C-alpha angles and dihedrals in degrees: 000000000000113000107239110255129190111315100191133039113265096029123117118299133209133226112229136186122208134187113230119220088254090061101251118130113233124198105217124208118245118289134196133198129233122195113232095217132042091216137352109353116243118254134062124285142054141208132219130215131022128314115272131223118201115241103188146032124359090339095059109134094007122131126222140160090058115182100160110051111204150152126251107213119212111190117198124228090229108029119205093196094253125120132196131190105212124202127189123216130240109138094270090287096086137002117235104223104155098051102030126012101031098050090045091049091051093048090051091045092053088051094055103269123132103228132202113194109203121222102186136176119273130221090216089063092058103274120127116266094255094057097095091048091050090051093048092052090049092048092054091048093050093051092048093044091051098039091119092053091054098040092244127154106244090220095053107060113125144168132231128187143176125219107315086007086056089054090050093046092047094049091049090051095047100037105028093147097049104136099235100146143004119248132167109182126105093267090065091065089070124087121252092207113116118222090224139001136209118196121191119197088330130182101246108162131037092193129100132312087029096050099115102081125117086229090064093049094048096046104037105009132239098297106031125173120253088248092056092049090051094046095054098040111100098218090061089070100046112134140157088256093062114120115254110282137197119197131199129192142161119232091222097049107131095183100051106008118202088261086084093060093037090058091051094043092052093046093049093044092051090050092053096248124145109259138155128187136196124191116192120205096235143003104107116216132325098023098151107185091347125219129288094257093054121090089216089067085081092070096098090055091046089051092049092049092047092051091049087058093047092051092046090054090052094059 
């Protein structure tokens, strides 16, 4: 069970220490938590019982049974004005915090970014399939609405996701105005569109031959219509108005092969959008920050350099 952290901004915070996949112990700065919704979240479904944290195997450190979607806020000591919403993978039946989103959030935090780690609702827990997409839109709107509170540049608020979290990040970037829920508070006046997006070994397409992912089953079911597969595949929504994107894959990934990212890269490139892609020779799936001996461990630096260029071009 997750220990309850701070549920509103300004409440007490907690110092944490995490072990990175490479083995180094990182002392993280304080974080706080912000609930996405003031009351009952929109969308059908519910869960019972406490949240769960996996304690073995591929699910170690992953959260599930989420009833209170929220953001963990990591404030940097030396802010650079940039913000990133970070989303772990897990096939929409869990969210991999320990191996993916938390180490990435801490790396970004130490490099000046204000980071918002998203803990969203999951269809596998009993929520309707649109619940994570509703939560991601709301998360982006909260960050943009409160940019002044966090000292964030309003033109430099992005999203980053791994695997299924990459699918969620990509859909939010490509379809930020999709009418998934009705809201009427001040937060809803803000745009959900990220200014940039980074997708790591994401699920992109739900079509054959990439129709075996847990993401596909949780979002559209085991025997979806062609229309449903099209609607929830990211490359369907590529357009010249897409925010700049950087994509990362491993050539030996058996879960989301680089064909996923290649399909998105080609669709965005054809549409005239700004997109960059890196394919590493090895690493498999779910590599997070990677380890020091892996070439793919350079992806955070590549991302940072790429974003520097994007922000320079904006000026």
